[in-house]
C-alpha positions as semicolon CSV with decimal commas, in nm:
position;residue;x (nm);y (nm);z (nm)
1;M;0,000;0,000;0,000
2;S;0,137;0,339;-0,102
3;K;0,072;0,675;0,055
4;Y;-0,046;0,944;-0,188
5;L;-0,093;1,317;-0,147
6;V;-0,333;1,479;-0,391
7;I;-0,313;1,857;-0,422
8;G;-0,647;1,988;-0,543
9;A;-0,996;1,845;-0,483
10;G;-1,131;1,911;-0,832
11;L;-1,233;1,647;-1,084
12;F;-0,879;1,534;-1,166
13;G;-0,765;1,502;-0,807
14;A;-1,089;1,343;-0,689
15;T;-1,090;1,088;-0,972
16;F;-0,734;0,983;-0,893
17;A;-0,803;0,969;-0,519
18;Y;-1,112;0,753;-0,572
19;E;-0,929;0,508;-0,797
20;A;-0,621;0,493;-0,573
21;A;-0,830;0,425;-0,262
22;K;-1,033;0,163;-0,449
23;R;-0,703;-0,023;-0,500
24;G;-0,624;-0,010;-0,128
25;N;-0,394;0,292;-0,117
26;R;-0,400;0,563;0,148
27;V;-0,477;0,908;0,001
28;D;-0,462;1,249;0,166
29;V;-0,626;1,531;-0,030
30;I;-0,554;1,897;0,039
31;E;-0,735;2,187;-0,123
32;R;-0,639;2,556;-0,117
33;R;-1,000;2,674;-0,144
34;N;-1,248;2,633;0,141
35;H;-1,451;2,369;-0,044
36;I;-1,407;2,061;-0,260
37;A;-1,503;2,014;-0,629
38;G;-1,282;2,286;-0,776
39;N;-1,439;2,486;-1,057
40;V;-1,737;2,251;-1,087
41;Y;-1,849;2,339;-0,732
42;T;-2,224;2,392;-0,709
43;K;-2,421;2,525;-0,413
44;K;-2,795;2,512;-0,353
45;I;-2,951;2,858;-0,313
46;D;-3,328;2,923;-0,326
47;G;-3,377;2,564;-0,438
48;I;-3,143;2,624;-0,733
49;Q;-2,810;2,451;-0,796
50;V;-2,584;2,751;-0,857
51;H;-2,267;2,694;-1,060
52;Q;-2,026;2,901;-0,851
53;Y;-1,752;2,923;-1,116
54;G;-1,942;2,958;-1,441
55;A;-2,162;2,731;-1,650
56;H;-2,059;2,365;-1,656
57;I;-2,243;2,142;-1,902
58;F;-2,110;1,789;-1,914
59;H;-2,077;1,663;-2,270
60;T;-1,879;1,378;-2,420
61;S;-1,874;1,115;-2,693
62;N;-1,665;0,891;-2,470
63;K;-1,912;0,630;-2,341
64;K;-1,662;0,502;-2,086
65;V;-1,639;0,847;-1,926
66;W;-2,016;0,904;-1,951
67;D;-2,087;0,575;-1,774
68;Y;-1,820;0,659;-1,518
69;V;-1,975;0,992;-1,408
70;N;-2,326;0,846;-1,412
71;H;-2,205;0,601;-1,151
72;F;-2,185;0,894;-0,907
73;A;-2,501;1,086;-1,002
74;P;-2,793;1,066;-1,247
75;F;-2,785;1,330;-1,520
76;N;-3,075;1,526;-1,665
77;R;-3,132;1,578;-2,038
78;Y;-3,016;1,941;-2,048
79;T;-2,904;2,049;-2,396
80;N;-2,674;2,347;-2,427
81;S;-2,843;2,602;-2,654
82;P;-2,697;2,944;-2,568
83;V;-2,811;3,263;-2,735
84;A;-2,609;3,571;-2,827
85;N;-2,709;3,928;-2,746
86;Y;-2,551;4,186;-2,976
87;H;-2,672;4,534;-2,878
88;G;-3,017;4,388;-2,808
89;E;-3,031;4,170;-3,119
90;I;-3,077;3,803;-3,027
91;Y;-2,915;3,523;-3,228
92;N;-2,909;3,147;-3,184
93;L;-2,585;2,963;-3,111
94;P;-2,412;2,769;-3,245
95;F;-2,420;2,936;-3,585
96;N;-2,699;2,754;-3,768
97;M;-2,988;2,818;-4,005
98;N;-3,179;3,005;-3,732
99;T;-2,882;3,241;-3,699
100;F;-2,843;3,285;-4,073
101;N;-3,214;3,347;-4,123
102;K;-3,220;3,617;-3,855
103;L;-2,906;3,780;-3,992
104;W;-2,959;3,759;-4,367
105;G;-3,317;3,641;-4,423
106;V;-3,196;3,325;-4,598
107;V;-3,414;3,016;-4,577
108;T;-3,224;2,730;-4,736
109;P;-2,880;2,585;-4,660
110;Q;-2,769;2,670;-5,014
111;Q;-2,860;3,037;-4,965
112;A;-2,671;3,045;-4,636
113;Q;-2,363;2,881;-4,785
114;E;-2,365;3,122;-5,078
115;K;-2,375;3,417;-4,836
116;I;-2,085;3,278;-4,633
117;D;-1,885;3,208;-4,949
118;E;-1,950;3,558;-5,076
119;Q;-1,823;3,716;-4,753
120;R;-1,520;3,498;-4,698
121;A;-1,400;3,573;-5,051
122;I;-1,243;3,881;-4,889
123;L;-0,954;3,650;-4,788
124;K;-0,886;3,569;-5,155
125;G;-0,802;3,209;-5,072
126;K;-0,538;3,304;-4,816
127;R;-0,464;3,046;-4,548
128;P;-0,583;3,190;-4,214
129;E;-0,294;3,308;-3,999
130;N;-0,486;3,438;-3,698
131;L;-0,822;3,402;-3,528
132;E;-0,984;3,687;-3,722
133;E;-0,897;3,531;-4,057
134;Q;-0,996;3,186;-3,935
135;A;-1,339;3,310;-3,824
136;I;-1,403;3,490;-4,154
137;S;-1,299;3,179;-4,346
138;L;-1,560;2,977;-4,156
139;V;-1,860;3,212;-4,128
140;G;-1,792;3,532;-4,320
141;T;-1,758;3,892;-4,207
142;D;-2,106;3,966;-4,065
143;I;-2,106;3,686;-3,808
144;Y;-1,743;3,754;-3,726
145;E;-1,813;4,122;-3,654
146;K;-2,135;4,069;-3,458
147;L;-2,095;3,740;-3,280
148;I;-1,724;3,655;-3,256
149;K;-1,494;3,956;-3,245
150;G;-1,611;4,141;-2,934
151;Y;-1,682;3,829;-2,730
152;T;-1,349;3,668;-2,815
153;E;-1,142;3,978;-2,743
154;K;-1,311;4,014;-2,403
155;Q;-1,260;3,646;-2,329
156;W;-0,891;3,630;-2,417
157;G;-0,779;3,988;-2,354
158;H;-0,611;4,008;-2,695
159;S;-0,701;4,137;-3,039
160;T;-0,835;3,860;-3,262
161;K;-0,552;3,951;-3,500
162;D;-0,304;3,847;-3,231
163;L;-0,473;3,519;-3,135
164;P;-0,383;3,190;-3,306
165;A;-0,624;3,048;-3,562
166;F;-0,651;2,709;-3,391
167;I;-0,857;2,852;-3,103
168;I;-1,170;2,840;-3,323
169;R;-1,065;2,581;-3,576
170;R;-1,360;2,364;-3,472
171;L;-1,613;2,647;-3,449
172;P;-1,960;2,487;-3,470
173;V;-2,128;2,591;-3,798
174;R;-2,442;2,407;-3,904
175;L;-2,654;2,434;-4,214
176;T;-2,948;2,291;-4,019
177;Y;-3,207;2,442;-3,785
178;D;-3,038;2,294;-3,479
179;N;-2,956;2,496;-3,166
180;N;-2,771;2,215;-2,986
181;Y;-2,424;2,360;-2,929
182;F;-2,241;2,032;-2,885
183;N;-2,212;1,745;-3,131
184;D;-2,135;1,492;-2,858
185;D;-2,335;1,174;-2,809
186;Y;-2,398;1,240;-2,438
187;Q;-2,489;1,563;-2,263
188;G;-2,651;1,676;-1,940
189;I;-2,609;1,816;-1,591
190;P;-2,609;1,605;-1,273
191;I;-2,942;1,617;-1,092
192;G;-2,854;1,776;-0,759
193;G;-2,539;1,949;-0,886
194;Y;-2,174;1,861;-0,934
195;T;-2,048;1,886;-0,575
196;Q;-2,212;1,554;-0,483
197;I;-2,004;1,374;-0,748
198;V;-1,679;1,479;-0,585
199;E;-1,820;1,411;-0,238
200;K;-1,894;1,052;-0,341
201;M;-1,552;1,012;-0,502
202;L;-1,384;1,119;-0,179
203;A;-1,613;0,922;0,056
204;S;-1,371;0,645;0,154
205;D;-1,213;0,543;0,482
206;L;-0,879;0,548;0,300
207;I;-0,920;0,913;0,192
208;S;-0,876;1,216;0,417
209;V;-0,965;1,564;0,294
210;Q;-0,853;1,902;0,423
211;V;-0,974;2,229;0,271
212;G;-0,820;2,571;0,321
213;V;-0,472;2,416;0,311
214;D;-0,198;2,554;0,086
215;F;0,056;2,299;-0,038
216;F;0,325;2,567;-0,063
217;D;0,311;2,641;0,310
218;R;0,472;2,299;0,375
219;K;0,599;2,198;0,033
220;E;0,932;2,046;0,141
221;E;0,771;1,852;0,425
222;Y;0,508;1,704;0,193
223;L;0,772;1,601;-0,062
224;K;0,958;1,405;0,205
225;E;0,649;1,260;0,374
226;Y;0,466;1,103;0,079
227;D;0,558;0,823;-0,159
228;H;0,376;0,991;-0,447
229;I;0,220;1,333;-0,506
230;I;-0,050;1,430;-0,757
231;F;-0,025;1,803;-0,820
232;T;-0,315;1,976;-1,001
233;G;-0,206;2,335;-0,948
234;M;-0,005;2,557;-1,182
235;I;0,312;2,384;-1,297
236;D;0,502;2,714;-1,315
237;E;0,402;2,799;-0,957
238;Y;0,531;2,460;-0,842
239;F;0,875;2,562;-0,967
240;D;0,839;2,913;-0,822
241;Y;0,810;3,058;-1,176
242;R;1,178;2,975;-1,230
243;L;1,152;2,988;-1,609
244;G;0,896;3,269;-1,616
245;E;0,519;3,294;-1,580
246;L;0,285;3,102;-1,803
247;E;-0,016;3,305;-1,914
248;Y;-0,362;3,229;-1,777
249;R;-0,702;3,393;-1,798
250;S;-0,892;3,464;-1,482
251;L;-1,259;3,540;-1,423
252;R;-1,466;3,751;-1,188
253;F;-1,820;3,645;-1,105
254;E;-2,099;3,870;-0,984
255;S;-2,406;3,680;-0,867
256;E;-2,741;3,836;-0,787
257;E;-3,066;3,706;-0,638
258;L;-3,370;3,845;-0,818
259;E;-3,735;3,846;-0,716
260;T;-3,864;3,690;-1,036
261;D;-3,930;3,342;-1,173
262;N;-3,751;3,397;-1,501
263;Y;-3,498;3,670;-1,582
264;Q;-3,368;3,596;-1,932
265;G;-3,544;3,284;-2,055
266;N;-3,226;3,082;-2,110
267;A;-2,947;2,937;-1,901
268;V;-2,669;3,113;-2,094
269;V;-2,682;3,443;-2,285
270;N;-2,355;3,560;-2,441
271;Y;-2,296;3,934;-2,481
272;T;-2,095;3,961;-2,799
273;D;-2,047;4,337;-2,835
274;E;-1,722;4,494;-2,722
275;K;-1,879;4,753;-2,488
276;T;-2,062;4,522;-2,246
277;P;-1,791;4,441;-1,988
278;Y;-1,907;4,086;-1,917
279;T;-1,910;3,799;-2,164
280;R;-2,225;3,627;-2,047
281;I;-2,508;3,606;-1,797
282;I;-2,595;3,267;-1,652
283;E;-2,941;3,201;-1,508
284;H;-2,885;2,885;-1,311
285;K;-3,239;2,756;-1,269
286;H;-3,268;2,691;-1,643
287;F;-3,001;2,421;-1,615
288;E;-3,273;2,225;-1,435
289;F;-3,568;2,340;-1,644
290;G;-3,686;2,617;-1,413
291;K;-3,677;2,424;-1,086
292;G;-3,629;2,633;-0,775
293;D;-3,821;2,851;-0,533
294;K;-4,119;3,035;-0,678
295;G;-4,052;3,401;-0,749
296;K;-3,673;3,361;-0,714
297;T;-3,385;3,329;-0,956
298;I;-3,007;3,356;-0,937
299;I;-2,806;3,515;-1,216
300;T;-2,429;3,542;-1,254
301;R;-2,238;3,785;-1,473
302;E;-1,900;3,661;-1,591
303;Y;-1,613;3,909;-1,637
304;P;-1,288;3,784;-1,792
305;K;-0,967;3,941;-1,670
306;N;-0,592;3,909;-1,702
307;W;-0,448;3,672;-1,446
308;Q;-0,191;3,794;-1,198
309;R;-0,046;3,625;-0,894
310;G;-0,310;3,587;-0,626
311;D;-0,594;3,544;-0,878
312;E;-0,760;3,214;-0,962
313;P;-0,629;3,084;-1,295
314;Y;-0,923;2,942;-1,493
315;Y;-0,770;2,845;-1,822
316;P;-0,435;2,852;-2,001
317;V;-0,359;3,075;-2,298
318;N;-0,225;2,811;-2,537
319;N;-0,048;3,028;-2,789
320;K;0,289;2,940;-2,938
321;E;0,497;3,125;-2,677
322;N;0,315;2,975;-2,378
323;N;0,318;2,624;-2,518
324;L;0,693;2,651;-2,568
325;L;0,740;2,769;-2,211
326;Y;0,519;2,488;-2,082
327;K;0,732;2,238;-2,272
328;Q;1,035;2,369;-2,085
329;Y;0,852;2,332;-1,753
330;K;0,750;1,979;-1,849
331;E;1,114;1,894;-1,919
332;L;1,206;2,046;-1,582
333;A;0,939;1,837;-1,412
334;D;1,063;1,517;-1,575
335;K;1,414;1,600;-1,464
336;E;1,360;1,729;-1,111
337;A;1,010;1,651;-0,980
338;G;1,080;1,287;-0,890
339;N;0,769;1,151;-0,718
340;V;0,535;1,430;-0,841
341;I;0,278;1,376;-1,115
342;F;0,126;1,688;-1,271
343;G;-0,237;1,674;-1,382
344;G;-0,542;1,875;-1,483
345;R;-0,580;2,201;-1,673
346;L;-0,314;2,379;-1,470
347;G;-0,070;2,097;-1,412
348;Q;-0,073;1,994;-1,778
349;Y;-0,143;2,344;-1,914
350;R;-0,426;2,234;-2,141
351;Y;-0,779;2,360;-2,195
352;Y;-0,960;2,045;-2,085
353;D;-1,336;1,996;-2,084
354;M;-1,470;1,801;-1,788
355;D;-1,479;1,469;-1,970
356;Q;-1,119;1,523;-2,082
357;V;-1,013;1,594;-1,722
358;I;-1,163;1,264;-1,607
359;S;-1,014;1,076;-1,902
360;A;-0,671;1,227;-1,835
361;A;-0,696;1,131;-1,467
362;L;-0,792;0,774;-1,557
363;N;-0,493;0,758;-1,791
364;V;-0,265;0,860;-1,504
365;V;-0,434;0,599;-1,285
366;K;-0,361;0,332;-1,544
367;L;0,004;0,434;-1,573
368;E;0,054;0,471;-1,200
369;L;-0,168;0,198;-1,056
370;G;-0,249;-0,035;-1,344
371;D;-0,595;-0,154;-1,453
């Protein structure tokens, strides 16, 4: 039996802890925040499961992962169908025939395609070199200007001309009247919220959990005390930013309780103009089809911001420079980290969806602990 320390009680850390304990290993989990479940943490307010760190819709085409999470909680049939608000004009997302009809009055897929082809001809066949050119090549200039440019520049804190094309290489564009944002086979939200999933993962006599504990307060002691360490924090912070800071985006959330049953009519409304300071408003009760206390709703405005030390890092900025720096940190980890395994969005510096986090954790489990 080995003794593991898991730093971070989010999905990656909890999945590893659950699997390690299931195999008879002792696992101590420490979490810097004052709660478990990381960014998928949900809290019940006014009978509504509130997503404390932004909208989290579980979607995957990986049946193994879908069956895995359903072992911990039943999922509802929620389908992600966000809408975009551009100066009061409402458009369906992802970009589909409903969007094209509202924007151009076209009715058939052929008409929509002809309009897109007409507008992207501005590139004159040039291979897209940045996000702006990539967007225009996919959907033309009108949709780029109204529904992509402002939102994306707020989200990433950079001009679309300075962002790499690959960020939206798989931008959903459909020539059908279909508002389902994801193409995945499985989609939904756990009935009763996400926190319960992590609670069940960590509910073992072989697992101890401490919240409000910072690994860096006793880093050297932990490294000596444990056989193996799973680290899900920022890999550059682990090495005290020795090679320089990786770039992250942070978020600020403003939640508000309103005395109404229904504020915006949809779970997620994106604000795609450049002047509105937030990127979206989430109305949490719509994730569960309006369930919650009568005459109450909770909304959350989401404000992207540049990350600086002391802020929560929500996602990496995977441009060429940062990926190169991460590669150097990965080489440093392989050389110096010894018994430490780095995992999750921050430890592996990758923009993982939830299913990818679980899959990555299970891969580490297989390598570390076997089937």
